[in-house]
Backbone as JSON Lines, residues from 0, in Angstrom:
{"i":0,"aa":"M","n":[169.93,193.03,33.43],"ca":[170.52,192.13,34.42],"c":[171.11,190.9,33.72]}
{"i":1,"aa":"L","n":[170.41,190.4,32.68],"ca":[170.93,189.25,31.95],"c":[172.21,189.61,31.22]}
{"i":2,"aa":"Q","n":[172.29,190.86,30.69],"ca":[173.5,191.27,29.98],"c":[174.67,191.38,30.95]}
{"i":3,"aa":"M","n":[174.41,191.74,32.2],"ca":[175.49,191.78,33.2],"c":[175.95,190.36,33.52]}
{"i":4,"aa":"C","n":[175.03,189.39,33.45],"ca":[175.37,188.02,33.84],"c":[176.13,187.3,32.74]}
{"i":5,"aa":"L","n":[175.94,187.7,31.48],"ca":[176.53,186.96,30.37],"c":[178.05,186.84,30.43]}
{"i":6,"aa":"P","n":[178.82,187.88,30.73],"ca":[180.29,187.7,30.75],"c":[180.74,186.69,31.79]}
{"i":7,"aa":"C","n":[180.14,186.7,32.98],"ca":[180.58,185.76,34.01],"c":[180.1,184.36,33.67]}
{"i":8,"aa":"C","n":[178.96,184.22,32.98],"ca":[178.47,182.9,32.62],"c":[179.38,182.28,31.56]}
{"i":9,"aa":"Q","n":[179.95,183.1,30.68],"ca":[180.83,182.57,29.64],"c":[182.11,182.03,30.24]}
{"i":10,"aa":"H","n":[182.54,182.57,31.38],"ca":[183.77,182.1,32.01],"c":[183.52,180.86,32.88]}
{"i":11,"aa":"S","n":[182.25,180.59,33.2],"ca":[181.98,179.44,34.07],"c":[181.83,178.18,33.22]}
{"i":12,"aa":"N","n":[181.45,177.08,33.85],"ca":[181.42,175.79,33.18],"c":[180.16,175.57,32.36]}
{"i":13,"aa":"F","n":[179.17,176.47,32.45],"ca":[177.95,176.27,31.69],"c":[178.23,176.48,30.21]}
{"i":14,"aa":"P","n":[177.74,175.6,29.33],"ca":[177.97,175.78,27.9],"c":[177.27,177.02,27.37]}
{"i":15,"aa":"N","n":[176.07,177.27,27.83],"ca":[175.29,178.41,27.34],"c":[174.26,178.76,28.4]}
{"i":16,"aa":"P","n":[174.13,180.03,28.75],"ca":[173.13,180.39,29.79],"c":[171.72,179.99,29.38]}
{"i":17,"aa":"S","n":[171.35,180.2,28.1],"ca":[169.99,179.86,27.69],"c":[169.78,178.35,27.72]}
{"i":18,"aa":"E","n":[170.83,177.56,27.37],"ca":[170.7,176.11,27.46],"c":[170.52,175.68,28.91]}
{"i":19,"aa":"F","n":[171.27,176.3,29.82],"ca":[171.16,175.96,31.24],"c":[169.77,176.29,31.76]}
{"i":20,"aa":"I","n":[169.22,177.45,31.33],"ca":[167.86,177.82,31.76],"c":[166.85,176.82,31.2]}
{"i":21,"aa":"G","n":[167.07,176.37,29.95],"ca":[166.16,175.39,29.36],"c":[166.18,174.07,30.11]}
{"i":22,"aa":"V","n":[167.37,173.65,30.55],"ca":[167.48,172.41,31.32],"c":[166.76,172.55,32.65]}
{"i":23,"aa":"V","n":[166.91,173.71,33.29],"ca":[166.23,173.94,34.57],"c":[164.72,173.93,34.38]}
{"i":24,"aa":"I","n":[164.24,174.55,33.3],"ca":[162.8,174.6,33.05],"c":[162.25,173.19,32.81]}
{"i":25,"aa":"T","n":[162.98,172.38,32.02],"ca":[162.48,171.02,31.77],"c":[162.5,170.2,33.05]}
{"i":26,"aa":"F","n":[163.53,170.4,33.89],"ca":[163.59,169.66,35.16],"c":[162.43,170.05,36.07]}
{"i":27,"aa":"V","n":[162.12,171.36,36.14],"ca":[161.01,171.82,36.98],"c":[159.69,171.28,36.44]}
{"i":28,"aa":"E","n":[159.52,171.28,35.1],"ca":[158.28,170.75,34.53],"c":[158.13,169.27,34.83]}
{"i":29,"aa":"T","n":[159.24,168.53,34.8],"ca":[159.17,167.09,35.11],"c":[158.77,166.87,36.56]}
{"i":30,"aa":"V","n":[159.35,167.65,37.48],"ca":[159.02,167.5,38.89],"c":[157.56,167.85,39.13]}
{"i":31,"aa":"V","n":[157.08,168.93,38.48],"ca":[155.69,169.35,38.68],"c":[154.73,168.31,38.11]}
{"i":32,"aa":"S","n":[155.09,167.71,36.97],"ca":[154.19,166.71,36.39],"c":[154.2,165.42,37.2]}
{"i":33,"aa":"M","n":[155.31,165.12,37.88],"ca":[155.37,163.92,38.71],"c":[154.83,164.15,40.11]}
{"i":34,"aa":"F","n":[154.54,165.4,40.45],"ca":[154.13,165.71,41.82],"c":[152.83,165.01,42.23]}
{"i":35,"aa":"P","n":[151.79,164.97,41.37],"ca":[150.57,164.23,41.78],"c":[150.83,162.75,42.0]}
{"i":36,"aa":"V","n":[151.72,162.15,41.2],"ca":[152.03,160.72,41.38],"c":[152.71,160.5,42.72]}
{"i":37,"aa":"I","n":[153.67,161.37,43.04],"ca":[154.35,161.27,44.34],"c":[153.35,161.47,45.47]}
{"i":38,"aa":"L","n":[152.44,162.43,45.28],"ca":[151.44,162.72,46.3],"c":[150.54,161.51,46.52]}
{"i":39,"aa":"N","n":[150.09,160.87,45.42],"ca":[149.19,159.73,45.54],"c":[149.88,158.53,46.16]}
{"i":40,"aa":"S","n":[151.18,158.35,45.87],"ca":[151.84,157.13,46.32],"c":[152.4,157.25,47.73]}
{"i":41,"aa":"F","n":[152.68,158.47,48.2],"ca":[153.29,158.62,49.53],"c":[152.35,159.28,50.54]}
{"i":42,"aa":"V","n":[151.72,160.39,50.16],"ca":[150.98,161.17,51.15],"c":[149.64,160.52,51.47]}
{"i":43,"aa":"L","n":[148.92,160.07,50.43],"ca":[147.59,159.5,50.68],"c":[147.63,158.23,51.53]}
{"i":44,"aa":"P","n":[148.54,157.26,51.29],"ca":[148.6,156.11,52.21],"c":[148.94,156.51,53.63]}
{"i":45,"aa":"A","n":[149.77,157.54,53.8],"ca":[150.11,157.98,55.16],"c":[148.88,158.57,55.84]}
{"i":46,"aa":"I","n":[148.03,159.26,55.07],"ca":[146.8,159.81,55.66],"c":[145.84,158.67,56.0]}
{"i":47,"aa":"M","n":[145.77,157.64,55.14],"ca":[144.88,156.51,55.39],"c":[145.28,155.77,56.66]}
{"i":48,"aa":"L","n":[146.58,155.62,56.88],"ca":[147.03,154.94,58.09],"c":[146.74,155.82,59.29]}
């Protein structure tokens, strides 16, 4: 499936499919690591009120 995707990815604006996947993975890891902070700062005060 990845080999089928490679020709169309080369014609699109992405510099490299693997680089794009790496950026997505780092973005997801950042969101997941920030999730407890967001939970503590927004959800818990709302429950307390």
